[in-house]
C-alpha positions in Angstrom: 0.1 0.0 0.0 1.5 3.2 -0.9 2.5 5.6 1.8 -0.4 8.2 1.2 -2.9 5.4 1.5 -4.8 7.3 4.1 -4.7 10.5 2.0 -6.0 8.4 -1.0 -8.7 7.3 1.1 -9.9 10.8 1.6 -9.4 11.7 -2.2 -11.5 8.8 -3.2 -14.1 10.3 -1.2 -13.7 13.3 -2.1 -13.3 12.8 -3.9 -21.7 18.7 -5.4 -27.3 22.7 -7.9 -29.8 24.6 -8.0 -33.3 24.9 -6.6 -36.3 27.0 -7.5 -36.0 28.7 -4.1 -35.0 32.3 -3.5 -33.7 30.9 0.1 -31.7 28.2 -1.7 -28.8 26.9 0.6 -26.7 26.4 -2.1 -25.6 30.0 -2.1 -25.3 29.9 1.6 -23.3 26.7 2.2 -19.8 26.3 3.0 -19.9 23.5 0.9 -20.4 25.3 -2.2 -17.3 27.0 -3.3 -18.3 29.1 -6.1 -17.3 27.4 -9.3 -19.3 29.6 -11.3 -18.2 32.3 -13.7 -21.7 34.0 -14.0 -21.4 37.0 -16.2 -24.7 37.6 -17.9 -23.5 35.8 -21.0 -21.5 33.2 -19.4 -24.6 31.1 -18.4 -25.8 31.0 -21.9 -22.5 30.4 -23.4 -21.8 27.6 -20.7 -25.1 25.6 -21.8 -23.5 25.7 -25.3 -20.2 24.5 -24.9 -18.7 21.0 -23.8 -17.0 21.2 -20.3 -15.4 17.8 -21.3 -13.0 19.3 -23.8 -10.5 16.3 -24.0 -13.5 14.1 -25.2 -14.9 14.6 -28.7 -18.6 14.4 -29.6 -19.9 14.0 -25.9 -23.4 13.3 -25.4 -25.4 16.3 -23.9 -28.5 16.4 -21.7 -31.8 18.3 -23.0 -32.3 21.9 -23.1 -34.2 21.9 -19.6 -30.9 21.3 -17.7 -32.5 18.2 -16.2 -31.4 15.6 -18.6 -35.1 15.7 -20.3 -34.6 15.7 -24.0 -37.8 16.5 -26.4 -38.7 13.0 -27.5 -39.4 14.4 -31.1 -36.0 15.7 -31.3 -34.3 12.8 -29.7 -35.4 10.4 -32.5 -34.9 12.9 -35.2 -31.9 11.4 -37.0 -29.2 13.5 -38.6 -28.1 12.9 -42.3 -26.8 9.1 -43.1 -23.4 10.4 -43.8 -23.0 11.7 -40.3 -22.0 8.3 -38.8 -21.0 9.7 -35.4 -24.1 11.7 -34.9 -26.3 8.7 -36.1 -24.6 6.4 -33.6 -25.0 8.9 -30.7 -28.5 9.4 -31.0 -29.3 5.6 -31.7 -27.6 4.5 -28.8 -24.6 2.8 -30.4 -21.4 3.0 -28.3 -19.7 6.1 -28.0 -16.2 6.5 -29.3 -14.3 9.5 -28.1 -12.1 11.1 -30.8 -8.4 12.0 -30.0 -7.6 15.6 -29.8 -4.1 17.4 -29.7 -3.2 17.4 -26.1 -2.0 21.0 -26.2 -5.2 22.1 -28.0 -7.5 20.1 -26.0 -5.8 21.3 -22.7 -6.3 25.1 -23.7 -10.0 24.3 -24.8 -10.6 22.7 -21.3 -9.5 25.7 -19.2 -11.3 28.0 -21.6 -14.6 26.2 -21.3 -14.0 25.5 -17.6 -13.8 29.4 -17.1 -17.0 29.5 -19.0 -18.6 27.6 -16.1 -16.7 29.0 -13.2 -15.2 32.4 -12.2 -11.4 32.9 -12.6 -11.3 34.0 -8.9 -13.0 30.9 -7.5 -10.8 28.7 -9.8 -7.8 30.3 -8.4 -9.0 29.8 -4.9 -9.8 26.2 -5.5 -6.2 25.8 -6.9 -4.6 27.4 -4.0 -6.6 25.4 -1.5 -6.0 22.1 -3.4 -2.4 22.6 -4.1 -1.1 24.1 -0.7 -3.7 22.8 1.9 -5.3 19.4 0.6 -2.2 18.6 -1.5 0.3 20.5 0.6 0.0 20.7 4.4 -2.5 17.8 4.6 -0.1 15.6 2.6 2.7 16.7 4.7 0.6 15.6 8.0 -0.4 12.3 6.6 2.9 11.4 5.5 4.5 12.3 8.7 2.1 10.1 10.7 4.5 7.0 10.0 7.8 8.4 10.8 6.9 10.6 13.8 4.8 7.9 15.7 7.3 5.3 14.9 10.1 7.3 16.1 8.2 7.4 19.6 8.0 3.7 19.6 4.1 3.5 18.9 3.0 0.3 17.3 1.0 0.0 14.1 -2.5 -0.8 15.6 -2.2 2.3 17.8 -0.6 4.5 15.1 -3.8 3.7 12.8 -6.2 4.4 15.8 -4.4 7.9 15.8 -4.6 8.4 12.1 -8.3 7.6 12.3 -8.7 10.4 14.8 -6.7 12.8 12.6 -9.1 11.9 9.7 -12.3 12.4 11.7 -12.8 16.2 10.5 -13.3 14.6 6.9 -16.3 12.6 8.4 -17.5 15.9 10.1 -18.3 17.4 6.7 -22.2 16.9 7.2 -22.0 18.9 10.5 -19.9 21.6 8.7 -22.2 21.7 5.8 -25.1 22.3 7.6 -23.7 24.9 9.8 -22.7 26.8 6.8 -26.1 26.4 5.3 -28.1 27.6 8.4 -25.7 30.2 10.0 -24.4 32.9 7.8 -21.7 34.8 9.7 -21.4 38.6 9.0 -23.9 37.9 6.3 -21.6 35.0 4.4 -22.1 31.4 4.7 -18.7 30.4 3.3 -16.1 33.2 4.2 -15.9 33.0 7.9 -16.1 29.5 8.3 -13.3 29.1 5.8 -11.2 31.8 7.7 -11.8 30.2 11.2 -10.7 26.8 9.7 -7.6 28.4 8.5 -6.9 30.1 11.9 -7.4 26.7 13.7 -4.9 25.0 11.2 -2.4 27.8 12.1 -2.7 27.0 15.7 -2.0 23.4 15.1 1.1 24.1 13.0 2.3 26.6 15.6 2.2 24.2 18.5 4.0 21.4 16.5 6.6 23.7 15.4 7.1 25.1 19.3 7.3 21.6 20.5 9.9 20.2 18.0 12.0 23.4 18.4 12.3 22.7 22.0 13.3 19.0 21.6 10.1 17.7 23.0 10.3 14.2 21.1 13.8 13.5 22.6 12.8 14.6 26.1 9.5 12.6 26.0 11.6 9.4 24.9 14.1 10.1 27.8 11.5 10.5 30.3 9.6 7.2 29.5 6.1 5.8 28.1 3.9 8.4 30.1 5.8 11.2 28.5 5.6 9.6 25.1 1.9 9.1 25.4 1.3 12.8 26.5 3.4 14.0 23.5 1.5 11.6 21.2 -1.8 13.0 22.2 -0.7 16.5 21.7 0.6 15.5 18.3 -2.5 13.9 17.3 -4.6 17.1 18.4 -2.6 19.3 16.3 -2.8 17.1 13.2 -6.4 16.9 13.6 -6.5 20.8 13.7 -4.7 21.0 10.3 -6.9 18.1 9.0 -10.0 20.3 10.1 -8.7 23.2 8.2 -8.2 21.1 5.0 -11.6 19.4 5.3 -13.6 22.6 5.8 -12.0 24.3 2.7 -12.3 21.1 0.9 -16.3 20.7 1.6 -16.8 24.5 0.7 -15.5 23.8 -2.7 -17.4 20.7 -3.3 -20.9 22.1 -2.3 -20.6 24.9 -4.9 -19.5 22.7 -7.7 -22.3 20.3 -6.9 -24.7 23.2 -7.3 -23.1 23.8 -10.7 -23.0 20.3 -11.8 -26.6 19.8 -11.4 -27.3 23.2 -13.4 -25.1 21.8 -16.1 -24.9 18.1 -16.0 -23.4 18.0 -19.4 -20.1 19.5 -17.6 -19.4 15.9 -16.5 -16.4 15.7 -14.2 -14.3 18.4 -15.6 -14.2 20.5 -12.5 -13.3 17.4 -10.5 -10.3 16.7 -12.8 -9.1 20.3 -12.3 -9.5 20.0 -8.6 -7.5 16.5 -8.5 -4.9 18.0 -10.8 -3.9 20.8 -8.4 -4.2 18.4 -5.3 -1.8 16.2 -7.1 0.6 18.8 -8.1 0.9 20.2 -4.4 1.5 16.4 -3.4 4.2 16.0 -5.6 6.0 19.0 -4.5 5.4 18.1 -0.8 6.5 14.6 -1.1 9.8 15.6 -2.7 11.0 16.9 0.7 9.1 15.1 3.3 11.1 11.9 3.0 14.7 13.3 3.1 13.8 15.6 6.1 12.2 12.8 7.9 15.2 10.7 7.6 17.5 13.7 8.7 15.1 14.2 11.6 14.6 17.8 10.7 10.7 17.7 11.9 10.9 21.3 12.9 11.8 22.5 9.5 8.5 20.5 8.0 6.5 22.3 10.6 7.8 25.6 9.4 6.8 24.9 5.9 3.4 23.3 7.0 2.8 26.8 8.9 3.3 28.7 5.6 1.2 26.6 3.6 -1.8 26.5 6.0 -1.6 30.4 5.6 -1.7 30.6 1.8 -5.6 30.7 1.3 -6.2 33.2 4.0 -6.1 36.5 1.9 -8.0 34.9 -1.1 -10.6 34.0 1.3 -10.6 37.3 2.9 -11.2 39.6 0.1 -14.1 37.4 -1.4 -12.4 34.9 -3.9 -15.3 32.4 -3.0 -18.3 34.4 -4.6 -21.4 34.6 -2.6 -24.1 37.1 -2.1 -24.3 38.9 1.3 -27.3 37.4 3.4 -29.5 39.9 5.2 -32.0 39.6 8.2 -34.6 41.2 5.9 -34.8 38.0 3.8 -37.7 35.5 4.2 -37.2 33.1 6.9 -33.9 34.6 8.1 -33.6 35.8 11.9 -30.6 37.3 14.0 -29.5 35.1 16.9 -26.6 37.2 18.0 -24.4 40.1 16.9 -22.9 39.2 13.5 -24.7 35.7 13.0 -28.0 34.8 11.3 -30.0 31.8 11.3 -32.0 30.6 8.2 -35.0 29.4 10.0 -37.1 29.1 7.0 -34.8 26.7 5.2 -34.6 24.7 8.6 -38.1 24.5 8.9 -38.6 23.4 5.2 -36.1 20.2 5.6 -36.0 20.0 9.3 -35.7 16.1 9.4 -32.9 15.7 6.8 -31.0 18.6 8.6 -31.0 17.1 11.9 -29.9 13.7 10.6 -27.0 15.3 8.4 -26.1 17.2 11.5 -25.9 13.8 13.8 -24.1 12.2 11.1 -21.1 14.9 11.1 -21.1 14.9 14.9 -20.9 11.0 15.1 -17.5 10.8 13.6 -15.3 12.6 16.2 -17.3 11.0 18.9 -16.6 7.3 17.6 -13.0 8.3 16.8 -12.3 9.7 20.3 -14.2 6.7 21.9 -12.1 4.1 20.0 -8.8 5.7 20.2 -9.0 6.6 24.1 -11.3 4.3 25.5 -12.2 0.8 24.1 -11.9 -0.3 20.4 -14.5 -3.0 20.7 -17.0 -0.6 22.0 -16.4 1.9 19.5 -16.7 -0.4 16.8 -19.9 -1.7 18.2 -21.2 1.9 18.5 -20.0 2.8 14.8 -22.1 -0.2 13.5 -25.3 1.2 15.2 -24.7 4.5 13.9 -24.5 3.3 10.2 -27.5 1.1 10.7 -29.4 4.1 12.1 -28.3 6.6 9.4 -29.1 3.9 6.6 -32.7 3.4 8.1 -33.1 7.3 8.4 -31.8 7.6 4.8 -34.2 5.2 3.5 -37.3 6.9 5.3 -36.2 10.5 4.2 -34.7 10.3 0.9 -36.1 8.7 -2.5 -35.5 5.1 -3.3 -32.7 6.0 -6.0 -30.9 8.1 -3.4 -31.0 5.4 -0.8 -29.6 2.7 -3.2 -26.7 5.0 -4.0 -26.1 5.7 -0.6 -26.2 1.9 0.3 -23.6 1.5 -2.5 -21.2 3.9 -0.9 -21.7 2.5 2.4 -20.9 -1.1 1.6 -18.0 0.1 -0.6 -16.3 2.1 1.7 -16.8 -0.2 4.8 -15.5 -3.4 3.0 -12.2 -1.6 2.1 -10.6 -2.5 5.2 -7.5 -0.6 5.9 -4.1 -2.3 7.4 -2.0 0.4 5.8 -0.1 1.1 9.1 0.9 -2.5 9.4 2.1 -2.3 5.7 4.1 1.0 6.5 5.7 -0.5 9.4 6.6 -3.6 7.5 8.1 -1.7 4.4 10.1 0.7 6.5 11.2 -1.8 9.2 14.8 -2.0 9.9 17.2 -5.2 9.3 16.9 -5.9 13.2 13.1 -5.9 13.0 12.9 -7.8 9.6 16.1 -9.2 8.5 15.0 -10.2 4.9 12.5 -7.6 4.6 12.4 -4.6 2.1 13.9 -2.3 4.6 12.9 1.0 2.8 14.1 4.3 4.1 11.4 7.3 4.2 13.2 9.0 1.3 12.3 6.0 -0.9 9.1 5.0 0.8 7.6 8.6 1.1 9.5 10.7 -1.5 10.6 8.5 -4.5 7.3 6.3 -4.7 5.2 9.2 -3.4 6.2 11.6 -6.3 6.0 8.6 -8.8 2.5 7.8 -7.4 1.4 11.5 -7.7 2.9 11.9 -11.2 0.8 8.7 -12.2 -2.2 10.3 -10.5 -1.9 13.2 -12.5 -1.6 11.5 -15.8 -4.6 9.4 -14.7 -6.6 12.5 -14.3 -5.6 13.6 -18.0 -6.4 9.9 -19.0 -9.8 9.9 -17.4 -10.8 13.3 -18.9 -9.4 12.1 -22.3 -11.2 8.8 -22.5 -13.3 7.8 -19.6 -15.3 10.8 -18.6 -18.4 9.9 -20.9 -18.4 6.3 -19.5 -21.1 4.9 -17.5 -20.7 5.0 -13.6 -21.1 1.2 -13.1 -17.9 0.5 -15.1 -15.8 2.0 -12.3 -15.9 -0.7 -9.8 -13.5 -1.7 -7.0 -12.2 -5.1 -8.9 -9.0 -3.6 -9.9 -8.6 -1.8 -6.5 -8.8 -5.3 -4.9 -6.5 -7.1 -7.2 -4.1 -4.1 -6.6 -3.4 -5.3 -3.0 -2.0 -8.6 -4.6 1.4 -6.6 -5.2 1.6 -6.3 -1.3 1.3 -9.9 -0.9 3.7 -10.9 -3.5 6.5 -8.6 -1.8 5.8 -9.8 1.9 5.8 -13.4 0.6 9.2 -12.5 -1.3 7.9 -14.0 -4.5 9.5 -11.2 -6.5 12.9 -11.8 -5.1 12.5 -15.5 -6.2 11.7 -14.5 -9.9 14.7 -11.9 -9.5 12.8 -8.6 -9.3 14.4 -6.2 -6.5 12.0 -5.0 -3.9 12.3 -1.1 -5.0 11.6 -2.1 -8.7 8.5 -4.2 -7.9 7.0 -1.8 -5.1 7.7 1.2 -7.6 5.9 -0.7 -10.5 3.2 -2.2 -8.4 2.2 0.1 -5.6 3.4 3.6 -6.7 2.1 3.1 -10.2 -0.5 0.6 -10.4 -2.3 1.0 -7.3 -2.3 4.9 -7.5 -3.7 4.6 -11.0 -6.7 2.6 -10.1 -7.2 4.5 -7.0 -7.5 7.9 -8.9 -9.7 6.1 -11.7 -12.1 5.3 -8.8 -12.0 8.5 -7.0 -13.2 10.9 -9.9 -16.3 9.3 -10.9 -17.2 8.6 -7.3 -16.7 12.2 -6.4 -19.1 12.8 -9.4 -21.6 10.5 -7.9 -21.5 12.3 -4.7 -22.2 15.6 -6.5 -25.0 14.5 -8.7 -27.3 12.9 -6.0 -27.4 16.4 -4.1 -31.0 17.6 -4.2 -32.0 21.4 -5.0 -32.0 23.7 -2.0 -29.8 21.4 0.0 -26.9 20.8 -2.3 -24.1 21.9 0.3 -25.8 19.7 3.1 -26.7 16.5 1.3 -23.2 16.7 -0.4 -21.6 16.9 2.8 -23.9 14.0 4.3 -22.9 11.7 1.5 -19.2 12.4 1.5 -19.3 12.4 5.3 -20.8 9.1 5.5 -18.4 7.8 3.0 -15.5 9.2 5.1 -17.2 7.9 8.3 -17.2 4.5 6.6 -13.5 4.8 5.8 -12.9 5.7 9.4 -14.7 2.7 10.4 -12.8 0.6 7.8 -9.6 2.1 9.6 -10.8 1.2 13.1 -11.6 -2.3 11.9 -8.3 -2.6 10.4 -6.5 -1.5 13.6 -8.6 -4.1 15.5 -7.4 -6.7 13.2 -3.7 -5.7 13.6 -4.0 -5.7 17.4 -6.0 -9.0 17.7 -3.6 -10.7 15.2 -0.9 -10.4 17.8 1.3 -8.7 15.3 4.3 -6.8 16.7 5.5 -4.1 14.7 8.1 -2.2 16.6 11.2 -3.1 18.7 13.7 -6.0 17.5 11.4 -8.9 17.9 8.8 -7.9 15.1 6.5 -10.3 13.9 4.8 -9.9 10.5 3.8 -13.6 10.2 0.1 -13.1 9.9 0.3 -10.0 7.6 -0.3 -11.9 4.2 -3.4 -13.7 5.6 -4.7 -10.3 6.7 -4.3 -8.8 3.1 -6.0 -11.8 1.5 -8.9 -11.8 3.8 -9.4 -8.0 4.2 -8.0 -6.3 1.3 -8.8 -8.8 -1.4 -11.7 -11.4 -0.5 -13.9 -9.0 1.6 -13.9 -6.0 -0.9 -14.7 -8.2 -3.8 -17.3 -10.1 -2.0 -19.1 -7.0 -0.7 -18.0 -4.1 -2.7 -18.3 -5.4 -6.3 -22.0 -6.4 -5.8 -22.7 -2.9 -4.2 -21.9 -1.1 -7.4 -24.9 -2.3 -9.1 -27.0 -0.1 -6.7 -25.8 2.8 -8.9 -28.1 3.8 -11.6 -26.6 2.6 -15.0 -26.3 6.0 -16.5 -23.5 8.0 -18.3 -21.7 10.5 -16.1 -23.1 13.4 -18.2 -26.4 12.4 -17.1 -28.6 13.0 -14.0 -28.5 10.2 -11.6 -31.7 11.5 -9.9 -34.6 13.4 -11.4 -35.6 15.6 -8.2 -38.7 16.8 -9.9 -40.0 13.6 -10.8 -39.4 12.4 -7.3 -41.3 15.3 -6.0 -39.0 15.5 -2.9 -39.0 19.1 -2.7 -41.7 21.8 -2.7 -42.3 22.9 -6.3 -44.9 25.4 -5.4 -42.5 27.3 -3.0 -40.4 27.7 -5.9 -43.0 28.9 -8.2 -44.1 31.6 -5.8 -40.4 32.9 -5.5 -39.7 35.8 -7.7 -35.9 35.1 -7.8 -34.3 31.8 -9.2 -31.1 30.2 -8.2 -29.7 31.3 -11.5 -30.5 34.8 -10.9 -28.9 34.6 -7.4 -25.7 33.1 -9.0 -25.9 35.7 -11.6 -26.0 38.3 -8.9 -23.1 36.8 -7.0 -20.8 37.0 -9.8 -21.9 40.7 -10.7 -21.1 41.5 -7.2 -17.8 39.8 -7.5 -17.1 41.7 -10.6 -17.9 45.0 -9.3 -15.7 44.4 -6.4 
């Protein structure tokens, strides 16, 4: 498993519409980073351009923006000599045409800017490059060398990493809070600024501790001091993770809104997001490994501090375009100085809001319970929570949404992580594993990490070029399950038996193949999360879906920690024992995902990525009457947002 496995878990989940409502929460939500360009002409222009510029002759939805095409026009065939058009309208397989990479890339950015404003795209690029791909990648990569240096075993380290990842499962709570509680009139800006400040505090504390030699002092004082230091590190890392998760969900919600307005945009904005995140990850990993080997952790925390600060100014000056909310709006009430409450929106969908909020709050509770109390009790509690939310989703949402939700839950929980045990095995010393790979951090984090990130970057281009018009069901976890065989081959030393060195085989297998399949699964799944968000609750429901996926990922990490612990595996010291590791890989990373996860994918509607997954009007889940009574549409509000931004 690649060293950034925990980050990839986040990405894969990461891995976001309009309403007929004047009080729509899409504009209010923190989740919705404004991906829209919205000059008066841009909306019309965007409807007529293909936002998947690397794909030729993409299918498009109908003129109503809901995927509904006039049947009389649908079956009006083009001239017989236009074979591509005939095939497209008759349902024949769609074959993308190759375009020149430079020309198609230029067109990609030109058309993308037709949907989304350049300020928002710049904000999103800074966030993904410096925070998600920068400081968050740095924190996740440091989890192995920092805790291993303190003598903390793999099972415990995996519990710590689940705690650090818990803010990503808090996305539903963050989304609801941003929807309902505008601060100084803005739903996104101040939530983003506060999260940046929290991340800065975490980085500052870490920097202060490691500048004063806290790690060496704790090791000298004994186990109690080590435990206290580890707890502080976990809290600080969680603060950085909270910054990254909050900024990430702000962006996801806004492009969820836009993707519903323009389903023909496919996954282009997600490709843009992943591309910048991977670029930041590549740069970060180039120095994390060597500095970790040298023990220069204080230098790394200086870098983390600067990276955490980068989105502060663009956020402060309003590069996340949004219309200022006022107490004069219908349903809006003032609860204290500088803070409003959107009571009208809350009353309209009270039950979903409560369920979504509880979903977000469950994650840190479970993480703390399993990490600092009892793992078995925490896992049992997690199971009850998942069952409760599954039942609530069935009762509250339409059937199509429920089945997609169930697919996400089963697919995420079945991918049980034992990444900490693998990381400890690959970087074990010769005293610990005499005949093992014995990788140093420069190779394990930097070399394989950079190569893996480059592969991911190329995979984004590959996906956008050839796969963005495929059906969602084609992207299963089959290949991902098979990828774990690479770990099995290295641990069993079969690669040495056929004459392939560990570093070569690991690079070709984990760094290249596993990262390739990870990103090819992540992009379409992110699109699924976006396309099932209903009008008026884009931010919150997207956050709920992604939050549940991240919660399930956290549960699978906790299960993996229990598996490592209960197997009796010893991962630190000079008497290491990794004898059971091959069995754990076969059972929990190959068989379980294939038996549970693969059937689950058939719960996703068999539609193209450029089509709607759910027709919310047909489902009748939201109040059309209220929408008809409102004088202002979502598009009107979005246009106003862009005009206000341009004037500023």
